[in-house]
N, C-alpha and C positions, 0 to 999 in steps of 0.2 A: 178434887175437882168440885167446883160450885154446883149446887143442886140444879139439875136440869141441863147442865152443860152437855152431857152425853147425848141428850135428845137433839140438840143443835148439831152436834157432830154426826149423829146418825143420818141427818139430812144433808150433810155436806159432802163435797167432792164426788164420790160415786153414788151418793144417795142410798137410803135404805128403807126408811119406814115412816109411817104417818100414824098419828093418834096413839091409842093405848098400847100398840105393839112396839113402840119405838124402843123402850128399855130392853125388852127381850131380844129384839132384832139386833140392836147394837152389841149386846153382850155376846151373842152368837157370832156376829160378823167379826168382832174384834179378836175372837179366838180362832178364826178361820173355819167356822161352821156355817158356810154359806148355804148349803142345801137345807139345813134345818131352819135357817133364817128365812129363806125363800118360801119354805112350806108355811110359815106363819102368815105370809102375805098372800098365799094362793087364794084363799076364799074371797078376799076383797079385790084381788087383781082382775077377776072376771068382769067386774062392773065399774071399778074405780080406776080411771086413767093414771092418777098419781101413784096408786099402789102398784099398778102394772109396770110403770116406769121404774119405780124403786126396786121391784123384784128383778126386772131385767138388769139393772145396774149391779145388783148383788151377784147375779150369775155371771155377768161379764167380769166382775172382779175375781170371782172364783177361777175363771179361765185364765186371767192374768197371773194369778199366784200358782196355779197348778199346771198351766200349759195343756189343759185338757178340758173336757166337758163343754165342747163347742156347741153341740146340738141343743142342750137345754138353754144356753144363752141365746142362741139364734131364735129358738121357739118363743122364749119369754119376750124378746125384743119385738118380734113380729106381732105378738099379742098386744104389746104396748102401743106399737105403731097403729094398730087397727082401732085402738080405744081413744087415742088422744083427740082433743078438740081445743081450738084456741092457739094463739101464736106461741105462748110460752111453753105449752105442752109439746107442740110440734117441734119447737126448737130443742127441747130436752130430748125428745126421741131421736132427732137428727144427730145431736151431740153424742148420744149413746151409740148410734149406728157408726159414727166415725171412730169412736173409741174401740168398739168391737173389731172393726176392720183393721185398726192399728195393731191391736193385740194379736189378732190372727196373723198379720203380716210378720210380726216379730217372733212369735212363738208357734204359730200354726203351720199348716202344710203349704200355704201359697201366699203370694204377694197380693195385697189388697190396697195398695197405696192410693190408686185412683179413687176407689170407693171411699177411703178415709178422707181424702181431700175434698171430694164432692160433698160428703155429708157434713163436714165441718164448715164448708163454705155455705151450705144451706142454713146451718145454725147461725152463722154470722149475719146472714141476710135477714133472719127472722128476729134476732134479739136487738132490742134498743141499746144504745151505747151504755146506759147506766144500769142495765139489767143485772141482777144478782147472778145470773148464769154466765156472764162474760168471763169472770176469772177462770172458771173451769174450762170454758172453750179455749181461752188463751193457753192454759196449761197443756191441753191436749194437742193444740197446734204446735206447741213447743216439742212435745214428744215426737210428733211426726217429723218435724224439722231436724231434730237431733238424731233420731234412730233410723229413720227411713230415707230422708233426703240428705243426711250427713252434712247439715248446714249449721254449725254451732253458733254462728252469728245470729241467724234468724231464731234459733232456739233460745238464745239468751234473751233476746228482745221479748219473745212470747212469755218466757218464764218470769221475766221481770214485771211485765204487765199483770200476769196472774198473781204474782207475789203481792204486789201493791193492792190489787183488787181484793184478794183474800183477806188482807189486813183490814181493808175498809169495811168489808162485810162480816168480819169476825169469824172467818172460816179457818180455824186453827189446824184442822186436819189437812186441808189443801195447802196451807202454809208449810206444813211439815214436808210435803212433797216438793214444793217450790224451793224451799231451803236445800233439800237434798240434790235437786237437779242443778240449781245454780252453783252449789258447791262442787259438784262433779265437773261442770264446765270450767270452774276456776282451777281445779286440780289439773285438768287437761292442759291448761296454759302455764302450769308450774307455780301457781299462786297457792301454796300449801296453807298459808295462814288464813286466807279467806275461805279456803275449802274446809279447814278445821272448824272455823266459826259456823259455817253453814251446817256441817254434819252434826256438830254438837247441838245446834238449835233444833234440827230435825229430830234427833233422838230425844231431847228434852220434851218437845211437844208430844211425841207419841207416847212417852212414858206418862206424862201428865194426863193425857186423854184416855189412857188405858187401851190404846190400839196395839194390842199385843202382837198381832200377826205382822205388824209393820216395824216392830222394834228390832228384830234380827237384822234386816237389811241396813237399818241405821247404825247398829253396832258394827257391822262389817265395814260399812263405808268409813266410819270414824277410825277404824283400825288402819285403813289405808294411809292415814296421815298421822299416825301415832308412832312412838318409839317402839322398837321390837318387842320389849317385854310387855308393854301395855297393849300392843297390837295383838299379841298372842292371847292375852287375857280376854280382850274384846271378841276375838274370833271364837274362842272357846265358849264364851257366853252365848254368842250368836248360834253356834252349832247346837248347844243344848236346847235353845228355844226352837230351832228348826226341827229337831228330833221330837220335842214335846208336842209340836203342832202337826206331826205326821209327815214331815218332809217338805213343808212349804215355807217359803217360796221355792219352787223346784229349781229355778235358775240360781238361787243363792246356795241351795244344797249342793249343786254341781260344783259351784265355785269353791265352796269350803272343802269339799272332798279333794279337789285338785290341789288346794293349798296344803292339805294335810298329807298328801301322798309323799312317799319316801323321796328325798332329794329335791322337793319343791322349796324354793326360797321363801323364808318366813316373812320377809319384809317387802315383797314385790307383789304388785297387783297382778291378778290374772285379768289384764285389761281388755277393753272391747275390741282392740285392733284385730287380734287374731280371729276372734269369734265373728267379727263383722265381715270377714271374708265370705261367710255364708249368709250374710244379711241378718244375723240374729245376735244382737248385743246382749248375751246372756250373763255377762259378768257383773253388770251394774243393774241397779234398780231400773226396771223398764216401764214402770207405770206409776 
């Protein structure tokens, strides 16, 4: 990776760090050590709105990958909301609020769809059309459309806007997510070739960026469109990574356990349809 690229990544997608702590925060975040990364930002978060926002985003990402730790994420976000000033910071806080409500709706104890929609709507009203924050907003709107409103058409439009915006702003981590979700929608329509292209691109970007905690979901997704022998290899590699990272992402750990259970078909997805009966699409990457 080019010198300094990880610093840009550390500020992308879910945001993490500013200034001299960026290197350490990114290394911790990429290995799923969100608590440790957040502690590095704690001293400056009390007075610096950007540091407070970045710390909140870290802890929201922890909730996404673990399905737990809701209270620290809520506390950090409330602190950030109390510190922000100016349109861009208020928009970033509203976008984080919408994302936390989305994650809590998918993985948490209750439905917060209305809160997610309202917060992302506030973000849109605050952000200028060409703002660097627009691609992330579009991506999060796509998540809500896909996984809470079950509207793949609206999700595809939002993901496509996010994908193009991420490319324009050089946000390769966000592009790894948009590739992943566009590919998932393609697979749902039966377009395996386009899905394979997207899953491969997502995996390549995450490996290049060193976003280790995101590599296992990309491996598992690529396995879904691979031949049985290759699929088994990819899933085994994903399972080793999940184990090495302490069982995260939790939704992927559950899926891999289900696929390795006796009698489970080795070349069939544990798709979202069955799990979405409970409103929780845990089989696929959810954020």
